[in-house]
N, C-alpha and C positions, 0 to 999 in steps of 0.2 A: 573569613567572609563577613561574619557578624561584626567584627571590630571595624572592618573597612567600611561597611555600609552605615554602621552606627556612628562612626566618626563624622559622617556627613549629615545624617538625619538627626542625630542626638536625641532619638526618641526613647532610648532606654539608658538607665544609669548603671546597669550591671557591668561588672568588669569582664564577664565572660558569658557566652551564650548558655553555658551550663548552669549559671547562677541566675538566669533570667526566668521570669514567670511565663507560663504559657499564655499567649494572647487570648483575650475573651472574644468569642465569636460575635460578630456583628452581622446578624442575618439579613440586614438591609443591603449588605454588600454581595450577597449571593445572587448570582445571575443564573437562574434556572435554565433559561433558554440557551445560554452559552454552554452549560453543562451537558444539555441534550445534544447540541451540535457536536461537541467534542466527543461524546460517546459514539455518535454515528461515525465520526471521522476515524476513531480508533477501531471500531468494529469492521468498517469497510476496508480500511488499510490492512488490518490483520488478516482478513479473508483473502484479499488480493495477494498479499505476501505469501500466504500459505499455498495458494494456487501456483504462484511462481515456483515455490520450493518443490511442489509436487511434480512440476514439469521440468525442474532443474534449469530454470531461466534466471540468470543472475539479475539482480536489481539494477545494475548499471546498463542492462540492455533495455532500451526504451520499447514500449509496446503501444499500440495505437489506441485501444479503447476498452472501457468497461461499460457494461450495461447494468442499470439498477432499476428494477421494477418499482414503480411509485405506489407506496401504501396509501398515501393520501396527500392532499395539496400541502399540508403543513410539513410533512416529511420531506417532500421535494425542496421546499423553501429552506429547511434546516440544512439539508445536504448541500444545496447550492451555495449556502453561506460559507461552507468549509471546503468547497470543491477544489480550489487551488492548493490547499493544504494536502488534501488526499492525493491529488495528481502528482505533486512534488514528492510526497513520501513514497509512493509506489512506482514512480517513473512511468506514468501513463500520460498520453497526450490529451485524451478527452473522456468525458462521462456522457453517456446517453441515457436519458430517463425514459423508461417504458411505461406508458399508461395502459397498454393492452399487450399482455404477454402471450396471448393465443397465437400459436404458430411459431413462437420463438422459444419459449421455455416450457418444458414439461415437468410438472411436479408430482410427487407422490406423498401420501400422508398415511400415518398409522398412529395408533394410540401409544403414548408413553406409559407403559404399565407401572413403571417405578413410581410415578407421581399419582397415577389414577388409582392404583391398588389401595393405598392407605385411606383414600377418600371414598371410593366407590367400588370396593372390592367385590361386592355381591352382583354388581352390574357389569363387571369387566367384559364378560363374553358378549353381552348385548351391545355394549359400547363399541367393541371391536367390529361387530357385524354392521353397525350403522356407519362407522367411519370408513369401512371398506367400500362403501357405496358412494363416498364423497367424490364429487367431480371438481373441475377446475374452479368453478364459481364458489363452491364450498371452501376450498383451500384458500382462495383469495379472501373470503369472508373471515376465516380464522386469523389470517395474518393482519388484515386491516383492523379488525375489532379486538384483537388480542385474546381471542377465545371463541367459544361456540356454546350455544344453548341446545341441549338435547332433551328429548322426552323418552324415558325408558320405563316401560311398564306403568305408565300413568304418572311417573315421577319426573319432575323437571330437574335436570342436572346442569350445572354451570361448569364448563371446562375452560381452563386458561390456556394460553399459548404454550406454556411449559408442559401441558398434558398431551401434546402432539409432537410427533417427530416428522418434520417436513424435509424432504430431500428433492434435489433438482437433478435431472439427467443432463449430462454433457451433450452439447450439440457440436456438429463438425466444425473444427477450427476454434472452439471455445471450451473453457473449463468453467464449471458452475459450482457455487457454494452457497449454502443457506445457513443462517444462524440467527436465532432470536427474532424471526419474522423478516429479516433482511436477506435479500438474495443478490448475489453479484455474479455476473457472467464476464469472464476475461477473454479477450481476443488474443490468442496465442500465436497467430500467424505473424512471422517475422519477415517483412518485405526486405528486398535488397537495401532500400534506403534506411530502414530501421536497423538493419544489420550493420551498416556503415556507421550509423550514429553510435551504436553500442561499442564498436571498435574504437571510435574516437574517444568515448568516455573512458575506455580501458587505458588508452594512451595518456589521457590527462591524469589518471590515477598513478600510472607508472612514473610520469614526469614529475608529479608533485612529490612522490616518494624520493625520487632521485635528487630533487632540489633540497629536500630536508636532509638527506644523507650527506650532501656536500656542504651543509651548513649555510646555505644561502638565506639571506633575509627575505621576508615575505614580499618586500617591494623591489627586490633586485630584478632587473631586466636580464633576459637570457636569449641566447640563440641556440636553436636545436637542429640537430641532424639525425635523420633516421635512415637506417640501411634499407634500401628498396626491397620490396617483397611483393610479388604480384597479388598476393592475397589481401594486402592492406593498403596498397598504393592509392586506389580509388577512394577508400574511406578517409585517408589523410587529406588528399587533394580536395575532396568535397566538403570537408569539415575543418579546413585549415584555420579559418578565422576563429572558430569556436575553441580549437585547441590552443591557439596563440593567446586568445583573450583569457582563458582559464589559467594559463601557466605563465603569463607575463612574458611571452616570447616575442621579440621583435622580428625574428625570422624563423622559418621552419623549412628545412630542405630535405627532400628525398635524395640520398646519395648512393652511389654504387660501391663506395668503400668507406669504412670507418676504422679508426684505430681501436681494435678490440680491447686493448689494455686500458684505454681511457674511456671506454664506453660500457654501458650496462646491457647485458643480454636479457631480454624480457620475453615472456610468453604472453602474447596478447590474448590468445585463446588456445584451447587444446590443439596442439600440432602446428600452431602459427607462432614462430619465433623471429625476432629481429634484434637489432642493436640500436640503442639510443645514446647519442652524444649530446651533452648539455654544457654550455659555456656561459659564464657570467660576463655581462658587458660592463666595461668600466664607465 
């Protein structure tokens, strides 16, 4: 890769990347805002994918929405800037920003004794007593300000966000996760339409694998036949254009019979099997 790129740019005279000097950092090229946006994108995507895994929902199954409480206006702007990236990565259709989480999300807070102990060991019991009285506004303040100021026995203590453990309770139809002051609520209700879209994506994956196994070129047009099955017929018919566009299929038919020796048996989902026949067009 180094040789291929360098043959065009001719920026380095080294014969190999292993003989080249490390580049000198040009701090003027560092885009701090971009780094923050990408950090948010990574954290939110990671939390959503973890929630999917917890509920055993495959990534190819589209879901409708995630809700993200707004820490501040800047936070929302930063996440908005990478919204499309997040939605694409986790296969979600929309993000809803919550400016008021009351009545929607319930959070709990407790001290993180692992971090508080080395700093304020003699005050740990008093800190625990004060934090146990925190309400929703106090928790929001901790998240927005990245910490909290406490007065214990006449002494002012500064606690950071890492000095607290904040958790969110799941709400009916949603899974909730919190990390580093960011909270994400995932809508896990799979409507019939979303279910069909998920099946269509599974078919695209199987057809693409079949194309590759048959040695087709990426630009080869094909025609596809799928053995009819009541459990998948509607999903195919309602998403036929999407499947054809993704697989370069000129036609896609649901048929009552296929030559099983020339077709591939696929499991679209657990307990749902069918056969796919694919033919390259001349």
